[in-house]
N, C-alpha and C positions, 0 to 999 in steps of 0.2 A: 754360767750354766743355769743358775737359778733364774736369771733375768730372761733367758731365751725361752723358757717354757711358757710364761704368760703370753709372750708375743706369738708363739706358735699356736697356742689355744685360741687367741683372738682372730688370727688369720683363718683358722679352721671354722670358727663360728661365722665369719663373714661369708666364706665359701658355701657353707650350709644354707645360709639365708638366701643367697643368690640362686641356688639350685631349686628347681621345682619340687614341691613336696609330692612324694609318691602316694598312690591311692592306699589308704589305710586298710581297705578291705582285703588287700592282698591278692587281687585278681590279675595282677600283672599289667594293668592298663596304664597307658602313658598320660591319661588325663590327670590334670592337676587342680587342686582347689585354690581359689584366690587367697592371697595373703595380704592382709591389710597392714601396711607399714606406717601410714600417715593417718591421723585422725580425720574424720570427714569434715569437721568444722574448719580445721586448719587447711585442708585441701581446697575447700570452697573459697576460703580467704585468699589463698595463693592464686587461684584461678582468676579471682576478681582483680587482684593486684596486677597480674600479667596482662589481663585484657584492658586495663586502664580505667575501669569503672570506679576505682577508689579515688582517683584524682580528676578525671575528665569524663563528662557524660558521653554515653554511646551516641553517635550521630543517628538521627531519625531520618529515614529516606521518605520524602513526601512526593507522591506522584504529581506530575505537572497537570495544570488545568484548574478550573474553578472548583470551589468547595461548597458543599451543602452545609456542613458543620465545621466551624473553626473554633478550636478550643485553646486555652492557655497552654495546655500540654499538647504538642503537635502530634503525638502518637494517637490521640483521640479524634483527630480530624477525619472527616468523611468526604471523599470526592463527590461532586455533583452527579457524576455518571454512575455512581454506585448506589444501589437501593438494597437495603437489608430485607431478607425474606420475613414472612410473617412469624415463623418459629425460630428464626436465627437469633442467637444471642448477640445483644448489642453492647458495645463498650461505651456506656454512658459517661459523658463528662461530668454529670451531676451525681454520679453514683455515691460518692462519699460525702455529699454536702451536708448531711445531718451531723457530721462531726465538726467540732469547733476549729479543727486545724484547716478546714477547707475555706476559711475566711479569705476574701480577696480573690477567690477563684472566679472564673467567668468563661462563658462560651457564647457563640452566636449562631443563629440559623440564618444563613446568608440569603441574599436575593438571587434567585436562579432564573428569573424572567423579568422583563421590563414592564410589561403591560398587565393590567388587571385581567383575571380569568374571564370576566364578563365580556371582554373585548376580543378575546382570542377566537380564531377560526370563524371570523365573520367575513362574509363576502362583500365586496364593494357594491354588489347589485342588491343587497338587502335594503329594504325600505319599509317605512311605516305603511305606505299605501298597499303593499302586498299583504299586510296583516288584516285588511278589511276595514280600515278606518275611512270615514267619509271625508270629502275634500274640505268641508268647513272645519272639521276637527284638525286636519293636517295644517290648514292655514293658521289656526289658532296656535298650534304648536310651533310653527315657524316664526310667528310674531312674538310669542312669549319666551321661547327658548331657541334662538337661532343657532346656538352652538350644538344643539342636538340634531344630528344629521341622519344617523343610522340607529336602528334599535339594537340594544344589547341582547345577548342570548336569553336573558331572563324575560325581557319584554317580548321577544319573539315567541316564547313559549306560553306566556300568560295572557296576552291580549286576545288571541283567537278563541280560546274556550270561554273567556268572559263575554265576548260578543255573541257566543252561542247560548248564553244564559246559564252556564254551569256555575255551581258553587265552587270556589277555588281556594286551595291552600297553597301559597307560594313560600317555600323555604329556600332562601338563597343567601349567599354571603353578603355582608354589608357593603354598601356602596355600589350595588349592581343595577340601580335604576328601578327599584320596586315601586316607588311613589307614582311615577308616570305610567307604570305598567297597569295600575288599576284606575288611575284618574281618567286616562284617555278613553278607554272603552265604556266606562260608567257614565262619563259626560255625554258620550254619543247616545247612550240609551236614554238619558234625560231629554236630549234634543228630539228623539223620535216620539216621545210621549209628552212633549212640552205642552203646558197649559198655563201660559204666562199670565193670563188675566186673573187667575184664581190663586196667585201666590199668597202664601201666608207663612210668616216666620214661625208660627206655632205648629205648623204641619210641614216640615221639610220633606223633600223627596229623596234626599241623600244624607247619609250620616257616616262620618269618619271618626272613630274612637282611637285616641292615642294616650299613652301613659303619662305624659308630662306636658306642662304649659309650653315649654320651649319647643317641643316637637309639634304641638298644636299650632303655634305661631308659624313654624316653618312650612308645615303641610298647607295651612291656610294661605300662605303667601304664594305657593306654587299653584294651588287650585284657583286662587283669585286671579292670578295672571292669565290662566287659561280661560276662566269664566268671563273675563272682561271682553274677550273677543267672541264669546258664544252667547252673550246676554244671559249668563247664569250668575246668580248672586250667591256668594260664599261668605259665611260669617263664622267667627271663632266663638267658642264658649269655654273659656279657660277656668281653671280651678282657683281656689283661694278667695272666692267672692261670696259675700253674704247675699241673702235673698233679695234685698233692695237693689244691690248692684247687678245681680243676675237679671232681674226684671228690666232694669234700665238698659242693659246690654241687648236684650231681646227686642225691646221696643225701639231701639235705635235703628234697627234694620227691619222695616215693615214687611219687606218681601224677601224671602230667602229660599233658595233651592237646596243648598248643601250646608250642613253644620259640621264644623270640625270641633270636637269636644273632648275633654278629659272625662274619665269615668265619674269622678266625684261631682263635677258640675252638671253632667247629664243626669245623674241620679237625682240630684236636687231638683232639676227642672221637671223630671218625670213625676217625682213624688208630689210636687206642688202643682202639677198639671199645667205648667207653663209651656210644655211641648207635647204635641200629639203626633204619634207615629203611624197614624192610619193610612197616610199617603206614601209611606216609605217604599222606595224602589230598590235601594241597595243600602247595605251597612257594611262598613269596612272595619276590621280590627287590625290596626297597624301596630307592629311590634307585639304580636299576639303572645309570644313566649313570656313577655313581661306582664301583659294584661291577665294571664292565667296564674300569676303569682298569688300568694296568699293575701297580699295587701289589696289586690284589685278583684279577686275572683268573685266575691259576693256581689260587688257592684255590677260586674259584667254579667253574671247570671241574671240579675234583675233586669238589666237593659235588654238582654236577649229574650226574656220572657215577655216583655212589652213590645217586641219587634215582630211584625207579621212575616216571618221568614218562610219562604216556599219550601215545601217538602220535596218537590220535584220541579224540573225545568218547565213543565207544562203550566204550572200555576203562575209562572212569571208573565205569561201571555194571556191570562184570563181577563177578558175585557170588563167583566162585572166586579171581580174581586181580585185585583192583582196583588201578588205577594212580593217580598223583598229578596234580593240576591245577596248571598253571604260571601264575603271575601276576607281571607285571613292571610296576613303576610308577616314574615319574621326572618331572623337570621339563624334561628335554630328551631327544631321541632319541639313544641312545648309539651311538657308533661301534663296529663289530665285532659288532653284534647279529645280523646275518645268519649270521656264522660260528658264533656260539653256538647259534642255533636249529637250524642244520643238524646239530648233534651230538645234539640231544635230541628234536626234533620237526620238523614241516614248517610253514613259514609259512602254508600253506593252511588250517591248523586254528587259526590265531591271529587273534583279533579285535583290531584296532588302534583305539584310541580317542584322539582328539586334541581339544584345546580350540581355540577360535577365536583365542585370544591366545597360543598356543604360540610361543615364541622371540620374542615381541614385547616392546617396552618397556611396562611396566605403566602404563595411562592414569590410574590413581587415586593415583599416588605421585609427588610432586615430586622431581626429580633434578637436582642442581646439580653442575657441573664447574668446578673452580678450577685455573688454571694457576699453579703455584708452583715455586720453587726448592726443592731438597731441604732446605736449612737453614731454610726458612720454615715447614715443615710442623708442627713442634713448637709454635711460637708460635701458629699458626692453630688447632691442635687444642685447646690450653689455653684459648684465648679462647672457642672454641665450648663447651667443657665448663663453663667458669665462667659463661658467659651462660645456659646451660641450667639450671645450679644456681640462678642468681639468679631465673630465670623460675619455677622450681618452687616457690619460696616464696610466690609470689603467685597462681598458678593451677595446677591439676593437670596433670601431664605424665607421659610414659612414660619408658622406660629407653633407654640408648644402647649400641649395639654398635660397637666400633672394630676394624676388620679390618686385619691385617698379613699379609705374604706369608711370613714365617718365624718360627720359635719364638724365635730370638735377638732379633728386632725386638720381639716381644711383651715379653720380659723387660727389654730396654733401655728401651722406652717406659714400662713399669711403674715403673721407677726414677725416670724423669723426672716422672711424675705423682705419685709419692710426695713428691718434692721440692716440688711445688706444692700439697701437702696435698689432693689430689683422691683420694677414696676410690674404689676400683675392685676388680674381680676379674680374674684372668688365666686363660686356658685355651689350652693348646697341646699338640700331640701328643707331645712329649718328656717331659711330666710323668709320674711314676709313676701307676699305676692308683689307688693309695690317695689321691693328691692330687687327681686329676681327679674322683673320685667326689663327686657332689653339688654341684659348682661351678655347673653350668648350672641345676640345680634351685634353688639359692640365688638366682641371677640371675632366674629365672622368678618366684620368690616376692617379688621386689623388695626383698630384704634389702640389695642393692647396686644402684645405678642405672647403673653403667658396667661393661662387660665388654670387656676387650682380648683379642683372640683371633686365631687363624689360621682357615683355611677349614674347620677341624674343626667349627665352629659354624654353617656356612652350609648344611649339607645336612639338610633335613627337619625340623629342630628347630622346635617350636612356639614362637612368640614374639609372642603377641598383645599383649603389653604394651610392645613395642619401638616407640618413636616416631622414633628417628633412627639411621641407619646412616652411619658415617664410614669411608670407604675411605682409611685413612692411606697404605697402599700400594695403588696401583691394581691390580686383579686381572690375572692373566697371560693369561686367555682370556675370550671373551664368555660361555662357559658359567658360569665362576666369577662373572662380574658378575650374570648372571641369578639365580644361587642366593643371592648376598649381598643383592641388592636385594629378593629374595623374603622376607626376614625381616621386612619391614614390609608393611602393607596386606593382611594375611591375613584370611580369613573369620573373623569374630568379634573382630577388632581393635577396641579402644575408642578409639584415638587415630589421627589421620591420619599417614601415614608420609612421611618425607623421607629422601633419600639424598644425602650430600655426598661427592664424590670429589676427592682431591688428584691432580693430573696433573703428573708431573715429567719423565719420560723420553720420548724420541722414540717408543718402541714403545707407550707409554701413549697418546700423541696419535693414533697410527694406529687404536687401538681406539675412542677417543672419537669420531673422525670417522665411523667405521662406525655407532656408536650414534646420533650426531646425524643422519646421513643417513637411517637407518631411521626415526627419530622424525619427521623432516620429511615423509617419504613415507608414514608410517603402515604400514610393512611390517615383516616379521620380520627379525631380525638375520641378516646374510649368513654363509655358511660353516658353518651348522649342519645336520646331517642332518634331512631332513623326511619320510623314508619308510623303512619297514622292508623294502620290496620292491626296494631298489636291488640291482643285480646284484653278485655277489661279484667281488672283484678277480681279475684273471688271475694265475695263478702263473707265475713265471719258470722 
């Protein structure tokens, strides 16, 4: 009888727990209050165990079709047909990369189109003849560059206003054919006002200013191949030369129509009165975004002060005192351009030409970002280079550019590659001029398949044979990333381009997140100037 009572009490307690609790307010309502019988943490753990997440990962359903973003974690993939809105929250694959646990994570911006943007939406009926070029200029183009059949979109927009005598700023993606877009119309202008009997190398009629010796050699080669068929003499004026060598180089060419020069060499020649700009018909600032950098700005200011630049198109046709036409080209809008134009001309007389993909991630180049520790970069690079060398033996492949942020890193990394028996070339700004001469030309001729370099090789240089870019050091700015990535996927490239970037530091991650967000939203990269008519900053 004593044992029956506890059992009866236990059954009564269980029955009371199962019954809904009545409203304590005594209003006679059938509503019941929830009764918590299992702790929340224990309940969540039980649900996870029942759903299988404790032992097996939940399957991720990926929509079929090509991808715009492919990540190591499939749930962060983005289909190519999906574009995030401007204010839509984006699930970035690089969101947690500032934490050390993100090491070895990676994602890629995939190639979503096959041809360069400069070649899209072109009609087979487009021709250079329709742009207003004369037959002898067209014949010279056909002889010098028979592979160039139709103008790119940038050339179609740039050549007509130049022929009308307008000052032009052309900002377009790298590899879109900007060099020919200014050489062809300006050479035609020289032919119309040709006075070949009074040629003087000290008074050239055309000037092209570029930021590096390598780019000067390249532009001079293109201009000279055209000038050969037009009876126009083109000479280079590279940097790194003393006054005696500079005088000898100018005396070697007694008659010159066009000079392709670096700012330092041209500044020396003007200071020493070795060159006179009184007969100047045009001046071109190629890679103007680099020329307006702090390292060149003072030299460029001095050169423009000595140049007789026309304030309006009417002054170009003045028969008694003709002035020079100003042309500026680059892959990004340069900061400080307004201040520069205010010294030489008015922005009202400037025609601005921009491409649809300016400051955008190139859609025809695959770009991979790898989160690594600093000590892991060498091993990863050696593996990439050896894999490329192994692939080259079985199928044709292009060359490789490895970018570093400093000259010391280029030298140090070169010693490491020597230890691994990887043949390569090195190019950095602290090399003497005699050592730098011809290095990039040897790389262009594919005598060596690997070039380890600084950003000196990222501006304007033609690299149609480059297949792979490796950012061993991640670039310091978004502008530098645009220029480096622009070494692949150029107009006329024979191989598809790929960019691999090693991401190490927290400031690298910040730039990568901006690049990824711009790619997911298919918008231009943030923080880059997009207009030449922005107001000048207020002076304090």
